[in-house]
C-alpha positions in Angstrom: 125.6 -32.1 -15.0 125.9 -35.2 -12.8 125.6 -33.0 -9.8 122.4 -31.4 -11.0 120.7 -34.7 -11.4 122.2 -36.3 -8.4 119.9 -37.3 -5.4 121.4 -34.5 -3.3 121.0 -32.0 -6.3 117.4 -33.0 -6.5 116.6 -32.6 -2.8 118.4 -29.3 -2.7 116.0 -28.0 -5.3 113.1 -29.5 -3.3 114.3 -27.5 -0.3 114.6 -24.4 -2.5 110.9 -24.7 -3.4 110.0 -25.4 0.2 111.8 -22.3 1.5 110.4 -20.1 -1.2 106.8 -21.3 -0.3 107.4 -20.8 3.5 108.7 -17.3 3.0 105.7 -16.4 0.7 103.3 -17.7 3.2 105.0 -16.0 6.1 104.7 -12.7 4.3 101.0 -13.3 3.9 100.8 -14.0 7.7 99.9 -17.8 7.1 103.2 -19.0 8.6 104.5 -17.5 11.8 107.4 -15.2 11.0 109.5 -16.8 13.8 109.0 -20.2 12.4 109.8 -19.2 8.8 112.9 -17.5 10.0 114.0 -20.7 11.9 113.3 -22.9 8.9 115.3 -20.6 6.7 118.2 -20.4 9.1 118.5 -24.2 10.0 116.9 -26.3 7.1 119.6 -28.0 5.0 120.3 -30.8 2.6 123.7 -32.5 2.5 125.0 -36.1 2.1 123.9 -37.1 5.6 120.4 -35.9 5.0 120.2 -37.7 1.7 121.2 -40.9 3.5 118.5 -40.2 6.1 115.7 -39.6 3.5 116.6 -43.0 2.1 116.3 -44.6 5.5 112.9 -42.9 6.2 111.6 -43.7 2.7 112.2 -47.3 3.2 109.9 -47.1 6.2 107.2 -44.6 5.1 107.1 -45.6 1.3 106.8 -42.0 0.3 109.8 -39.8 -1.0 108.3 -36.4 -0.1 107.2 -37.4 3.3 110.7 -38.9 4.0 112.2 -35.6 2.7 110.0 -33.4 4.9 110.9 -35.7 8.0 114.6 -35.7 7.3 114.8 -31.9 6.7 112.5 -31.3 9.6 115.1 -33.0 11.9 117.7 -30.5 10.7 115.5 -27.5 11.7 115.9 -28.6 15.4 112.7 -26.9 16.5 109.6 -29.2 16.3 107.2 -26.1 16.6 108.9 -24.5 13.6 109.4 -27.6 11.6 105.7 -28.4 11.5 105.3 -25.5 9.1 107.6 -26.9 6.5 105.6 -28.0 3.6 102.5 -26.3 4.9 99.8 -26.0 2.2 101.6 -27.8 -0.5 101.2 -31.1 -2.3 104.0 -33.4 -3.5 103.5 -32.2 -7.0 104.0 -28.7 -6.0 107.3 -29.4 -4.8 108.6 -32.1 -7.2 107.4 -30.5 -10.4 108.6 -27.0 -9.6 112.0 -28.4 -8.4 112.4 -30.4 -11.6 111.8 -27.3 -13.6 114.7 -25.6 -11.6 116.9 -28.7 -12.4 116.1 -28.4 -16.1 116.9 -24.7 -16.0 120.3 -25.3 -14.4 121.0 -28.2 -16.8 119.9 -26.1 -19.8 122.4 -23.4 -18.8 125.2 -25.9 -18.7 124.3 -27.1 -22.1 124.0 -23.6 -23.4 127.5 -22.8 -22.2 128.8 -25.7 -24.1 127.0 -24.6 -27.1 128.5 -21.2 -27.0 131.9 -22.8 -27.1 130.9 -25.2 -29.8 129.5 -22.4 -32.0 132.8 -20.3 -31.6 134.9 -23.3 -32.7 132.5 -24.0 -35.7 132.5 -20.3 -36.7 136.4 -20.2 -36.7 136.6 -23.4 -38.7 133.9 -22.4 -41.1 135.8 -19.2 -41.9 139.0 -21.0 -42.2 137.7 -23.3 -45.0 135.4 -20.9 -46.7 137.4 -21.2 -49.9 138.0 -24.9 -49.8 136.0 -26.6 -52.5 134.1 -29.8 -51.8 131.7 -31.9 -53.8 128.1 -31.4 -52.8 125.7 -34.3 -52.2 122.1 -34.9 -52.8 120.3 -38.3 -52.2 123.7 -40.0 -51.9 125.1 -38.8 -55.2 127.3 -35.8 -56.3 125.7 -32.5 -56.8 127.0 -29.0 -57.4 130.3 -28.0 -55.7 130.1 -26.3 -52.3 132.8 -25.2 -49.9 133.9 -27.1 -46.8 133.3 -23.9 -44.8 129.7 -23.9 -45.8 129.3 -27.6 -44.9 130.7 -27.0 -41.4 128.5 -24.0 -40.9 125.4 -25.7 -42.1 126.1 -29.0 -40.3 126.9 -27.1 -37.1 123.8 -25.0 -37.2 121.7 -28.1 -37.5 123.2 -29.7 -34.4 123.0 -26.5 -32.3 119.3 -26.0 -33.3 118.5 -29.7 -32.5 120.3 -29.7 -29.3 118.7 -26.5 -28.1 115.2 -27.7 -29.1 114.9 -24.6 -31.4 113.3 -24.2 -34.7 115.1 -27.1 -36.3 116.4 -27.3 -39.9 114.9 -25.4 -42.8 112.6 -27.3 -45.1 113.6 -28.6 -48.6 116.7 -30.5 -49.8 118.6 -29.3 -52.9 119.5 -26.7 -54.2 121.2 -24.4 -51.8 118.8 -21.6 -52.8 116.5 -23.2 -50.4 118.9 -22.3 -47.6 119.4 -18.7 -48.0 121.4 -16.7 -45.4 118.4 -14.4 -44.4 116.6 -17.6 -43.1 119.4 -18.4 -40.8 119.8 -14.7 -39.6 116.1 -14.4 -39.0 115.5 -17.6 -37.2 118.6 -17.7 -34.9 119.4 -14.0 -34.3 117.1 -14.0 -31.2 119.6 -16.3 -29.5 122.7 -14.3 -28.6 124.9 -17.4 -28.6 123.9 -18.3 -32.1 124.3 -14.9 -33.8 128.0 -15.3 -34.6 127.3 -18.6 -36.0 124.6 -17.2 -38.2 127.0 -14.7 -39.5 129.5 -17.5 -40.5 126.8 -19.4 -42.3 125.7 -16.2 -44.1 129.3 -15.3 -45.0 130.1 -18.8 -46.5 126.8 -18.9 -48.4 127.3 -15.4 -49.9 130.9 -16.2 -50.9 129.8 -19.4 -52.6 127.0 -17.7 -54.5 129.4 -15.0 -55.7 131.6 -17.6 -57.5 
């Protein structure tokens, strides 16, 4: 995750956007094909380029200008480098690249949630018969199972972390948290489906007692 949001990671995404734009413009005949080929072949971002961007930004007081200047130096051909960033504004690059960073970071989070959900499902099934005192407004309520508690709490954490649909409305009793609700609202996410089945199973086991 640190790599995704590092300065080098950010500038690599900026370059990714720049190269995609250059390629699209070359296909339309706006940017010379030879120049686009040179840009794609030589343009790069590494630790040295990141330091060069910082040096140039201290002089020009503009991050994107400093970026294009530093990357332009790596291209090695001034005639080709002049087509880098052609037709783009700063926001075209920065906002699009940030979306790419968010996508990459989200994939890392999703991978962790998959593993988290697998552990919770296993533990929820392990304790599906273990009785536990229920709670409502800070006092005891009807008994539940510890497996249900794990499943319900884990589902809330996963939903909140994934910016999903959140927790269902209502407080007590558990009839307001039926298994069909969980299945319906989270089955569209493949990594949540096993956890939904665990929640449904512990809920049904409790209702049958």
